DRENROLO-126284 format. One line per field, with one value per residue: x, y, z of N, C-alpha, C, CB in turn; residue in three letters. Coordinates in pm, 1 decimal, padded with zeros to 6 digits. Atoms other than C-alpha are relative to their C-alpha. Glycine has a CB too. Layout:
N
neast X/... $
nnorth Y/... $
nup Z/... $
caeast X/... $
canorth Y/... $
caup Z/... $
ceast X/... $
cnorth Y/... $
cup Z/... $
cbeast X/... $
cbnorth Y/... $
cbup Z/... $
r ALA/... $
END
This chain:
173
neast 00089.0/-00089.0/-00051.2/00093.6/00017.0/-00122.8/00005.3/00101.5/-00072.6/-00105.5/00047.9/00132.3/00032.8/00093.9/-00038.3/00136.1/00030.8/-00068.0/-00131.9/00002.7/00033.9/-00125.6/-00103.5/00038.5/00009.3/-00137.1/-00028.9/00049.4/-00086.7/-00136.2/-00102.2/-00087.3/00052.9/00114.2/-00049.8/-00067.4/00089.0/00067.1/-00096.2/-00030.5/00128.1/00011.9/-00110.0/00039.2/00109.5/-00059.7/-00072.9/00085.1/00083.6/-00102.5/-00027.2/00108.4/00127.5/00134.6/00055.1/00118.8/00021.7/00143.7/00090.9/00016.8/00015.1/-00089.5/-00119.4/-00117.5/-00126.4/-00112.0/00019.1/00118.0/-00035.4/-00081.8/00089.1/00069.3/-00084.1/-00029.8/00118.4/00050.5/-00104.0/-00087.7/-00120.6/-00120.3/00028.0/-00003.4/-00145.1/-00055.9/00045.9/-00031.2/-00127.0/-00127.7/-00046.4/-00088.0/00092.8/00122.7/00011.2/-00042.7/00076.2/-00067.5/00085.8/-00042.8/00025.9/00115.2/00011.9/00105.5/-00030.8/-00099.5/-00113.1/00035.2/00054.7/-00041.9/00114.9/-00032.6/-00007.4/00071.9/-00098.6/-00127.3/-00072.7/00041.0/-00114.6/-00025.4/-00067.5/00024.1/-00127.6/00013.7/-00097.6/-00128.7/-00095.2/-00124.8/00013.9/00033.9/00110.4/00099.0/00099.6/00124.7/00105.7/00091.7/00131.2/00096.8/-00023.1/-00035.5/-00119.8/-00097.2/-00096.7/-00118.8/-00011.7/-00141.3/00022.7/-00096.8/00057.5/00146.8/00040.1/00067.2/-00025.5/00067.3/-00066.8/00020.7/-00043.9/-00103.1/00059.8/00040.8/00138.4/00046.6/00054.4/00103.2/-00032.7/00105.9/-00004.8/00035.7/-00119.0/-00119.9/-00079.5/00021.9/00038.5/-00001.3/00142.4 $
nnorth -00131.8/-00124.1/-00017.5/-00065.3/-00144.8/-00081.5/-00016.9/-00102.3/-00132.9/-00032.8/-00005.8/-00040.1/-00147.9/-00021.1/00072.7/00065.5/-00006.1/00093.1/-00048.3/-00107.2/00062.5/00066.5/-00094.1/-00045.4/00103.8/00026.1/-00086.6/00070.5/00080.4/-00059.7/00095.7/-00074.4/00036.6/-00069.6/-00133.2/-00002.0/00009.0/-00098.3/-00108.0/00031.2/-00021.2/-00142.7/-00057.3/00028.0/-00083.5/-00130.2/-00007.2/-00007.3/-00129.3/-00097.1/00004.1/-00046.7/00095.0/-00045.2/00103.9/-00035.3/00077.5/00054.0/-00023.6/-00138.3/-00063.6/-00092.5/00032.4/-00060.1/-00069.3/00022.1/-00054.0/00072.1/00125.7/-00014.1/-00027.6/00140.1/00093.8/-00067.8/00007.9/00133.6/00083.1/-00045.5/-00104.2/00082.9/00030.4/-00119.8/-00039.4/00098.0/-00027.6/-00137.3/-00075.5/00033.5/00115.1/-00035.1/-00074.7/00075.8/00036.5/00132.9/00084.6/00117.0/00122.5/00095.1/00138.9/00057.2/00135.7/00052.0/00129.7/00013.9/-00110.3/-00128.5/-00120.5/-00134.7/-00080.2/-00141.6/-00023.8/-00118.9/-00112.1/00028.1/00035.1/00132.7/00079.6/00114.6/00089.3/-00032.2/00030.8/00125.8/00008.7/-00046.7/00105.2/-00063.3/-00133.0/00004.8/00074.3/00016.9/00100.4/-00059.3/00087.4/-00065.1/00008.8/00068.7/00143.8/00066.5/00052.8/-00073.9/-00057.7/-00054.3/-00138.8/-00067.9/-00139.1/-00099.0/-00047.0/00020.8/00113.2/00109.0/00121.2/00104.5/00091.3/00136.0/00100.5/00093.5/00102.2/-00065.6/-00040.9/-00128.1/00024.5/-00084.4/-00031.6/00034.3/-00091.2/00068.4/00073.5/-00068.6/00065.8/-00018.0/00136.8/00025.2/00011.8 $
nup -00002.7/-00017.3/00142.8/00096.7/-00036.1/00035.1/00152.6/00022.9/-00027.1/00111.1/00137.5/00021.5/-00013.3/-00097.4/-00117.2/-00035.5/-00128.9/-00059.9/-00027.3/-00098.6/-00126.9/-00041.2/-00036.4/-00126.7/-00108.4/-00033.6/-00119.3/-00123.8/-00019.1/-00026.7/00056.4/00104.4/00144.1/00024.2/00025.5/00123.2/00100.4/00002.7/00045.5/00139.3/00085.6/00004.0/00091.8/00128.1/00032.1/-00006.9/00116.4/00119.8/-00006.1/00045.8/00139.1/00071.7/00002.8/-00063.6/-00078.8/-00061.7/-00108.6/00012.2/-00115.5/-00015.5/00132.2/00022.5/00092.5/-00085.5/00050.8/-00107.7/-00132.7/-00063.5/-00008.6/-00122.7/-00110.9/-00033.7/-00061.5/-00147.2/-00076.9/-00014.4/-00027.7/-00103.2/00036.9/00039.4/00142.0/00082.9/00020.3/00101.3/00138.7/00056.8/-00036.0/00055.2/-00065.8/-00110.3/-00105.3/-00025.0/-00133.5/-00030.6/-00088.1/-00047.8/-00012.0/-00098.0/00021.7/-00063.7/00029.1/00076.7/00057.0/00110.6/-00017.6/-00072.9/00059.3/-00045.5/-00029.5/-00049.9/-00141.9/-00039.8/-00044.9/00040.1/-00122.5/-00058.6/-00002.2/00078.3/-00075.5/-00145.2/-00054.0/-00100.1/-00084.9/00060.5/00003.1/-00023.4/00047.9/00142.7/00033.1/-00077.8/00058.4/00010.5/00057.7/00075.8/-00067.7/00078.7/00017.5/-00102.7/00025.5/-00067.4/00069.9/-00077.9/00048.3/-00017.0/-00043.9/00066.4/00132.3/00001.0/00089.8/-00062.8/00074.3/-00078.0/-00105.5/00046.6/-00102.0/00046.2/00098.9/00128.7/-00005.7/-00059.6/-00142.4/-00057.3/-00125.5/-00091.2/-00111.6/-00136.9/-00045.1/00024.1/00081.7/00136.7/00043.6/00142.2/00056.9 $
caeast -00004.5/00279.8/00443.3/00142.0/00091.4/00452.6/00413.8/00082.2/00289.3/00551.9/00301.7/-00052.4/-00195.5/-00432.5/-00349.6/-00609.4/-00784.0/-00602.4/-00261.0/-00344.4/-00494.6/-00184.3/00046.8/-00165.6/-00195.3/00192.4/00192.6/00040.2/00321.9/00687.9/00871.7/01157.2/00996.9/00676.7/00862.0/01097.7/00829.8/00626.8/00945.5/01013.2/00655.5/00647.7/00987.4/00861.3/00559.6/00759.8/00994.7/00714.7/00527.0/00862.1/00907.0/00570.3/00332.9/-00027.0/-00122.3/-00465.1/-00554.9/-00879.0/-00988.3/-00946.9/-00968.8/-00666.4/-00411.5/-00085.0/00173.5/00502.2/00369.0/00023.1/00202.3/00459.7/00173.7/00000.1/00307.5/00379.3/00016.6/-00030.0/00319.1/00575.3/00854.1/01107.2/00925.0/00869.9/01247.6/01330.2/01122.6/01195.8/01510.7/01859.5/02000.2/02258.6/01979.8/01726.5/01609.7/01768.3/01589.4/01678.6/01552.9/01546.6/01544.1/01227.7/01213.7/00984.1/00942.9/01251.8/01465.5/01418.8/01222.1/01372.6/01119.5/01129.2/01253.3/01044.2/01376.0/01731.4/01827.2/01692.3/01962.9/02104.3/02342.4/02312.8/02631.3/02697.3/03054.3/03395.2/03665.0/03945.1/03995.7/03956.5/03699.8/03358.4/03085.8/02755.0/02430.6/02249.9/01912.7/01707.1/01884.3/02022.1/02355.5/02677.8/02935.2/03277.8/03289.5/03636.8/03609.3/03898.9/03731.1/03378.0/03351.1/03149.8/03225.1/03017.0/03132.5/03205.0/03262.1/03546.7/03317.1/03244.0/02899.8/02727.6/02630.9/02374.6/02385.9/02167.3/02095.4/01953.7/02267.9/02511.7/02656.9/02732.7/02567.5/02620.9/02329.3 $
canorth 00003.0/00255.3/00187.2/00254.2/00583.7/00677.9/00614.8/00828.0/01118.3/01078.1/01082.5/01180.7/01547.2/01481.3/01384.3/01121.2/01117.2/00795.3/00939.2/01252.5/01034.7/00815.1/01110.8/01258.9/00935.3/00894.7/01177.1/00925.9/00698.2/00774.5/00486.4/00600.9/00412.9/00609.0/00945.8/00876.6/00767.2/01080.0/01312.3/01131.2/01161.5/01537.6/01608.8/01450.3/01670.9/01974.1/01912.5/01858.2/02179.1/02372.6/02268.4/02376.6/02072.3/02147.9/01924.9/01926.4/01821.3/01591.5/01670.0/02049.5/02114.7/02333.5/02341.0/02385.2/02633.7/02661.7/02883.5/02692.8/02367.4/02490.1/02618.0/02269.8/02090.0/02346.1/02323.7/01951.3/01801.4/01811.4/02079.7/01796.2/01684.7/02033.9/02112.4/01792.7/01896.9/02261.8/02364.2/02370.7/02030.6/02201.7/02379.9/02094.0/02000.7/01701.0/01428.1/01136.2/00787.0/00510.1/00136.2/-00042.1/-00427.8/-00590.9/-00927.9/-01022.6/-00707.5/-00349.5/-00040.8/00296.5/00516.8/00891.6/00991.8/01236.0/01429.8/01454.4/01380.0/01015.1/00779.5/00516.1/00357.7/00316.0/00309.4/-00032.7/00013.2/00174.8/-00069.4/00189.4/00565.7/00476.3/00212.0/00164.0/-00111.3/00012.9/-00142.8/-00045.8/00028.3/-00098.3/-00430.8/-00510.3/-00595.4/-00491.5/-00271.3/-00146.4/00220.7/00393.6/00719.1/00876.7/00863.9/00790.9/00469.4/00153.7/-00200.4/-00502.2/-00699.8/-01046.0/-01341.5/-01578.5/-01818.0/-01557.1/-01463.7/-01129.0/-01068.3/-00892.9/-00741.1/-00889.4/-00609.1/-00851.8/-01058.7/-00804.0/-01045.4/-01020.7/-01325.8/-01473.8/-01479.3 $
caup -00001.4/00107.4/-00243.3/-00427.5/-00240.6/-00296.2/-00673.3/-00654.2/-00496.0/-00784.4/-01074.6/-00986.8/-01028.6/-00750.0/-00384.5/-00300.9/00027.4/00107.3/00052.9/00261.3/00529.4/00538.4/00554.3/00847.2/01029.2/01014.9/01282.1/01532.3/01501.6/01625.5/01438.6/01204.0/00910.5/00931.8/00967.1/00687.2/00458.6/00531.0/00479.8/00147.1/00006.7/00112.0/-00039.3/-00357.4/-00363.3/-00274.2/-00568.6/-00819.4/-00700.7/-00726.9/-01072.6/-01173.4/-01139.6/-01054.4/-00764.7/-00639.4/-00284.5/-00315.3/00045.0/00059.3/-00317.0/-00300.9/-00591.4/-00422.7/-00505.3/-00299.3/-00035.9/00024.3/00014.0/00276.9/00497.9/00473.3/00587.2/00872.6/00993.1/00970.5/01059.1/01334.5/01333.4/01282.6/00946.6/00834.6/00887.5/00698.6/00393.4/00368.7/00568.9/00438.3/00528.1/00740.8/00953.0/00953.3/01309.7/01474.9/01647.9/01864.1/01865.5/02117.6/02065.4/02124.5/02141.5/01884.6/01730.5/01543.2/01651.9/01753.0/01628.8/01632.7/01801.8/01845.9/02178.1/02388.7/02473.9/02363.2/02707.8/02743.2/02840.3/02606.9/02850.6/03229.3/03433.4/03629.0/03756.9/03695.4/03618.1/03630.1/03544.5/03178.2/03160.1/03291.1/03251.0/03129.2/03020.5/02715.1/02838.9/02543.2/02497.1/02847.2/02693.1/02892.8/02729.7/02825.8/02788.0/02718.4/02898.3/02707.7/02369.5/02468.9/02274.1/02358.6/02292.9/02386.5/02684.0/02544.6/02786.2/02770.4/02580.8/02302.4/02438.6/02507.3/02870.7/03067.8/03411.9/03691.9/03937.1/04204.0/04219.2/04099.1/03851.8/03482.0/03313.7/02975.0/02733.4 $
ceast 00095.0/00067.5/-00081.8/-00024.4/00130.5/-00001.8/-00112.3/00072.2/00097.8/-00068.3/-00140.5/-00016.5/-00087.1/00043.0/-00133.3/-00014.3/00079.4/00138.5/00006.2/-00023.5/00118.4/00104.3/-00043.3/00008.7/00150.6/00025.7/-00037.0/00103.6/00147.2/00106.3/00067.9/-00048.2/-00116.4/00046.8/00078.5/-00089.7/-00071.8/00093.7/00030.3/-00102.4/-00007.4/00100.1/-00030.9/-00101.7/00042.5/00075.8/-00092.5/-00073.1/00109.5/00028.7/-00118.1/-00127.4/-00109.1/-00051.1/-00100.7/-00026.4/-00159.8/-00093.9/-00031.0/-00024.6/00099.9/00095.6/00109.9/00083.8/00101.9/-00052.5/-00125.5/00035.8/00088.7/-00085.1/-00071.6/00080.6/00031.1/-00115.6/-00026.8/00111.6/00092.0/00107.9/00125.1/-00036.2/-00001.7/00145.9/00054.6/-00033.1/00047.5/00124.3/00121.7/00050.7/00093.3/-00076.4/-00114.0/00014.3/00047.7/-00085.2/00054.1/-00099.2/00049.3/-00030.9/-00113.0/-00016.3/-00127.6/00021.5/00103.7/00104.5/-00049.0/-00051.6/00085.1/-00122.5/00041.4/00008.0/-00066.6/00098.3/00126.5/00091.4/-00016.0/00136.8/00000.5/00062.1/-00028.2/00127.6/-00017.3/00120.0/00129.1/00102.9/00145.3/-00039.1/-00060.5/-00115.8/-00098.6/-00082.1/-00140.9/-00101.7/-00076.7/-00137.8/-00109.7/00024.6/00056.3/00143.1/00116.4/00110.8/00101.1/00009.9/00145.2/-00033.4/00091.0/-00053.9/-00139.1/-00051.7/-00049.8/00011.7/-00062.5/00093.4/-00019.3/00073.7/00121.2/-00035.8/-00050.2/-00139.3/-00020.3/-00042.0/-00096.9/00034.4/-00124.4/00008.0/-00030.1/00127.8/00135.5/00098.3/-00018.8/-00027.9/00007.3/-00133.9/00010.2 $
cnorth 00124.0/00021.2/00049.4/00150.1/00078.8/00021.3/00105.3/00141.1/00032.9/00053.1/00057.1/00159.1/00019.9/-00090.6/-00065.9/00014.6/-00121.8/00041.2/00112.9/-00056.9/-00079.0/00088.1/00064.4/-00092.6/-00025.5/00084.7/-00075.7/-00093.0/00063.3/-00094.9/00082.3/-00021.9/00094.4/00142.4/00017.5/-00008.0/00131.4/00112.8/-00032.6/00037.7/00166.4/00066.3/-00022.6/00090.8/00141.3/00027.2/00015.6/00147.7/00111.4/00010.1/00037.6/-00104.5/00062.7/-00120.1/00037.9/-00094.6/-00050.6/00035.2/00160.6/00065.7/00107.3/-00057.7/00058.8/00074.1/-00004.8/00052.2/-00071.2/-00135.4/00006.9/00029.4/-00130.8/-00076.7/00057.0/-00012.6/-00148.0/-00095.3/00057.2/00101.8/-00075.2/-00031.8/00130.4/00039.7/-00093.7/00027.0/00129.2/00062.6/-00045.4/-00114.6/00035.0/00048.7/-00096.2/-00036.8/-00140.0/-00051.7/-00130.0/-00123.8/-00091.6/-00135.1/-00054.0/-00142.6/-00028.7/-00133.5/00005.9/00114.6/00124.4/00093.8/00116.4/00093.6/00129.8/00021.7/00118.9/00120.9/-00042.9/-00052.7/-00144.1/-00080.4/-00124.1/-00108.5/00027.4/-00056.3/-00132.1/00035.6/00067.6/-00108.5/00069.1/00151.1/00006.9/-00064.3/-00011.4/-00108.9/00087.2/-00096.3/00085.4/-00017.1/-00075.6/-00144.4/-00070.2/-00053.5/00106.6/00038.7/00045.2/00138.2/00060.9/00155.4/00097.9/00031.2/-00020.5/-00092.7/-00117.9/-00113.5/-00112.0/-00092.3/-00150.3/-00093.1/-00078.0/-00112.8/00058.4/00050.1/00141.6/-00027.9/00110.3/00014.1/-00038.2/00077.6/-00068.7/-00080.3/00074.7/-00073.8/00033.2/-00148.5/-00010.2/-00021.1/-00139.6 $
cup 00000.8/-00150.8/-00091.0/00016.6/-00034.2/-00155.4/-00043.2/00020.0/-00115.5/-00120.6/-00002.2/00003.9/00108.4/00120.3/00044.4/00155.8/00070.9/00016.4/00108.4/00127.4/00062.1/00046.4/00163.1/00112.5/00051.6/00123.1/00135.1/00047.6/00020.3/-00044.7/-00114.1/-00131.7/-00036.4/-00023.8/-00126.7/-00127.3/-00029.7/-00054.1/-00144.1/-00093.8/-00002.8/-00081.7/-00154.3/-00058.5/-00012.3/-00135.0/-00125.3/00005.5/-00038.9/-00144.8/-00099.0/-00003.2/00073.2/00074.3/00080.8/00124.4/00000.6/00123.5/00003.5/-00137.0/-00033.4/-00122.5/00048.3/-00080.8/00118.6/00135.7/00066.1/00047.6/00140.4/00123.7/00037.9/00076.3/00139.1/00094.9/00053.7/00052.7/00105.6/-00055.5/-00064.1/-00153.7/-00076.1/-00029.5/-00091.1/-00144.2/-00057.0/00056.3/-00077.8/00081.2/00125.2/00128.8/00035.6/00157.7/00022.8/00101.6/00048.5/-00005.8/00102.3/-00068.9/00067.9/-00027.2/-00077.2/-00043.7/-00112.2/00002.2/00095.1/-00092.0/00037.4/00025.0/00044.9/00132.6/00035.0/00019.1/-00050.2/00109.8/00069.7/-00010.5/-00085.7/00082.5/00143.3/00064.6/00105.9/00093.1/-00069.7/00037.4/00034.3/-00043.0/-00156.3/-00042.3/00103.7/-00058.7/00007.1/-00068.7/-00094.1/00042.1/-00077.8/-00011.5/00129.3/-00013.6/00064.7/-00095.4/00076.3/-00066.9/00025.8/00018.6/-00074.0/-00120.5/-00013.5/-00103.3/00089.6/-00074.2/00080.9/00094.8/-00045.7/00109.3/-00067.3/-00099.8/-00130.9/00007.3/00058.2/00140.4/00035.3/00140.0/00084.6/00120.8/00134.9/00059.3/-00000.7/-00091.0/-00154.3/-00048.1/-00150.9/-00058.9/-00071.6 $
cbeast -00100.6/00125.1/00041.6/-00130.9/-00034.7/00140.1/-00031.7/-00127.4/00083.0/00085.5/00003.0/-00087.1/-00063.6/-00142.8/00067.7/-00007.2/-00154.4/-00012.9/00059.0/-00101.1/-00119.0/00054.1/00006.4/-00125.0/-00071.6/00099.2/-00084.5/-00131.7/-00013.7/00020.6/-00069.2/00146.1/-00054.1/-00100.6/00081.5/00094.0/-00090.2/-00059.6/00137.7/00025.0/-00151.3/00005.5/00142.9/-00044.5/-00105.7/00096.6/00086.1/-00112.3/-00073.4/00121.9/00046.4/00051.9/00026.1/-00112.9/00089.4/-00112.8/00042.3/00005.5/00072.7/00120.1/-00132.8/00072.8/-00014.3/00086.6/-00029.8/00142.2/-00018.8/-00116.6/00075.5/00103.3/-00102.6/-00035.7/00127.5/00031.2/-00116.6/-00055.9/00069.6/00067.4/00055.9/00020.9/-00136.4/-00075.6/00084.8/-00048.6/-00146.9/-00115.2/00031.1/00098.0/00073.2/00096.2/-00065.5/-00013.1/-00136.1/00139.6/-00115.4/00053.5/-00008.8/-00074.4/00108.2/-00118.7/00006.0/-00025.2/-00125.3/-00073.6/00042.2/00116.6/-00143.6/00095.4/-00086.3/-00088.9/00133.6/-00079.1/00009.1/00053.2/-00038.7/-00132.9/00023.4/00085.4/00140.3/-00142.5/00059.2/00016.3/00015.5/00045.6/-00004.7/00128.4/00144.2/00095.7/00037.6/-00066.9/-00006.0/00013.9/-00095.3/00014.0/-00049.2/-00006.6/00098.2/-00094.5/00009.1/00051.6/-00043.7/00146.0/-00109.8/00106.4/00022.9/00141.4/00062.0/-00067.5/00125.0/-00133.2/00154.0/-00072.9/-00068.4/00060.3/-00126.3/00053.9/-00118.4/00011.8/-00076.9/-00118.4/00118.2/-00141.4/00042.4/00000.9/-00097.4/-00129.8/00013.6/00061.6/-00019.7/00125.8/-00143.6/00082.0/-00045.1 $
cbnorth 00005.9/-00025.9/-00112.0/-00066.8/00015.6/-00076.7/-00145.8/-00020.3/-00006.7/-00128.5/-00139.5/-00068.3/00059.2/-00029.1/00095.3/-00165.7/-00003.1/-00117.0/00048.8/00103.3/-00092.6/-00076.4/00126.2/00044.2/-00143.3/00032.7/00138.6/-00078.2/-00086.2/00033.2/-00144.4/-00042.2/-00158.4/-00015.1/00041.1/-00108.9/-00102.7/00017.5/00006.3/-00138.0/-00079.5/00053.3/-00070.7/-00127.6/-00013.2/00009.1/-00120.2/-00129.4/00028.2/-00029.1/-00134.1/00031.9/-00144.0/00051.3/-00059.2/-00005.3/00084.4/-00160.0/-00054.3/00058.7/00057.9/00032.3/00042.7/-00103.0/00159.4/00080.8/00158.9/-00013.8/-00050.6/00112.1/00113.1/-00084.7/-00027.0/00161.0/00050.5/-00049.1/-00029.0/-00122.6/00081.8/-00146.0/-00076.6/00116.5/00002.4/-00136.8/-00000.6/00095.5/-00015.6/00119.8/-00086.3/00108.7/00145.3/-00137.9/00016.4/-00007.1/-00027.0/00025.8/-00074.7/00019.4/-00074.2/00069.0/-00077.8/00079.1/-00062.6/-00001.3/00063.1/00063.0/00022.9/00064.5/-00061.9/00091.5/00005.8/-00028.5/00025.0/00115.2/00098.9/-00076.1/-00035.4/00034.1/00003.3/-00068.2/00138.1/-00168.1/-00145.0/00149.6/-00075.6/-00071.7/00067.6/-00055.9/-00121.7/00120.3/-00156.1/00129.5/-00063.7/-00037.2/00138.6/00056.8/-00020.7/-00097.4/-00025.2/-00076.4/00092.4/-00094.5/00088.6/-00026.7/00012.6/-00049.4/-00065.0/00126.4/-00047.5/00024.3/-00023.3/-00089.1/00023.4/-00020.1/-00104.2/-00061.6/-00073.0/-00096.2/-00099.7/00064.3/-00004.5/-00055.3/00145.6/-00140.2/00112.4/-00109.8/-00118.2/00029.1/-00135.7/00074.5/-00036.6/-00114.4/00131.7 $
cbup 00138.3/00129.1/-00055.0/00008.8/00156.9/00048.1/-00071.1/00102.7/00139.7/-00043.5/-00065.7/00104.6/-00122.3/-00053.9/00113.8/-00047.1/00015.9/-00066.4/-00128.2/-00028.6/-00020.3/-00106.7/-00130.0/-00007.3/-00058.9/-00119.2/-00011.2/-00024.8/-00101.0/00151.7/-00057.2/00002.1/-00008.2/00112.9/00109.8/00001.0/00031.1/00125.4/00089.4/-00016.4/00076.2/00129.7/00035.5/-00003.9/00099.1/00125.0/-00008.9/-00000.8/00161.2/00062.4/-00028.6/-00139.7/00065.8/-00111.8/00074.2/-00103.1/00127.0/-00014.6/00144.6/00069.5/-00010.5/00134.9/-00140.4/00071.0/-00048.2/-00039.6/-00007.7/-00097.9/-00137.3/-00018.3/-00036.9/-00119.1/-00085.2/-00011.2/-00086.2/-00135.2/-00120.6/00065.2/00142.6/00100.5/-00017.9/00070.0/00129.6/00030.5/-00005.8/00025.3/00149.5/00000.1/-00102.4/-00047.7/-00061.2/-00103.7/00044.2/00041.3/-00060.5/00146.6/-00129.4/00143.5/00034.2/-00039.5/00124.1/-00108.5/-00051.2/-00138.8/-00155.0/00071.6/00042.8/-00106.7/00098.7/-00040.9/00047.4/00130.9/00159.9/-00058.0/00096.2/-00086.2/00130.2/-00114.5/-00030.7/00063.5/00074.7/-00078.5/00040.9/00054.8/-00147.8/-00087.8/00011.0/-00067.6/-00039.6/00021.3/00096.0/-00074.0/00109.8/-00127.1/00028.4/-00129.6/-00117.6/00021.2/-00159.6/00115.7/-00072.6/-00012.1/00072.0/-00141.6/00151.7/-00021.3/-00112.7/-00017.6/-00094.1/00024.1/-00025.2/-00100.1/00153.4/-00155.4/00043.1/00115.1/00065.0/-00118.4/00081.2/-00081.0/00110.6/-00017.8/00009.8/00032.8/-00023.7/-00021.9/-00083.8/00126.5/00028.8/-00073.6/00048.8/-00029.0/-00110.2 $
r MET/LYS/ASN/GLN/LEU/PHE/GLU/GLU/ALA/LYS/ARG/SER/ASP/THR/LEU/SER/ARG/THR/LEU/ILE/SER/ASN/LEU/LEU/GLU/SER/MET/GLU/TYR/SER/SER/ILE/SER/PHE/ILE/ASN/TRP/THR/VAL/ASP/VAL/LEU/LYS/ILE/LEU/ARG/THR/ARG/ILE/GLU/ARG/GLY/ASP/LYS/ILE/LYS/ASP/GLU/VAL/SER/LYS/ILE/THR/TYR/ASP/LYS/LYS/SER/PHE/GLN/ALA/PHE/VAL/GLN/LYS/ASN/PHE/SER/SER/TYR/ILE/TYR/SER/GLN/VAL/PHE/ALA/ASP/PRO/LYS/LYS/ALA/GLU/LYS/ILE/TYR/PHE/ASN/LEU/GLU/SER/CYS/GLU/GLY/GLY/TYR/ASN/LEU/VAL/MET/ALA/HIS/SER/ALA/HIS/GLU/LYS/THR/TYR/GLN/TRP/ILE/SER/SER/LEU/SER/GLU/ARG/PHE/SER/LEU/VAL/GLU/MET/VAL/ALA/THR/GLY/ILE/VAL/HIS/VAL/LYS/ASP/ASN/ARG/ASN/ASN/SER/TYR/THR/PRO/PHE/ILE/SER/GLU/HIS/GLY/LYS/TYR/CYS/ARG/TYR/ASP/LYS/THR/THR/GLY/LYS/ILE/LEU/GLU/LEU $
END
């Protein structure tokens, strides 16, 4: 369905109710895939309008020009999406994502704040190294405090580990 709507945005002179409703519905989700799809479709529409294509909105009956389309995006979408579609790439708003467990892996989900923790401190091993736990996965990492890099803690058996707070032990997975 998304591919059909993407093709519609690339070729049609009318934005269907289905396309508009899917774009607006994407604002209810915070997954990176929905956000990226929305940005991609809106950028295509912006490019087409800027080159002179006449694109009519089936819902509002407006035929968009640069100004009216920019107003539509600003009114109906987040400031992040607006900045991705219209701002100079160097000035586009930055947003952060968290990992959220799902079947078969992890989703990237928009964070509520730029200050949400990715890692949680466990213990300092020395001035240079600390043990930390990745909040989303529970996997223990060694943090190099000098260059602020993280490396998964691998056991002598070549396995990833997690930290058990109740026993205070690092356990193999």
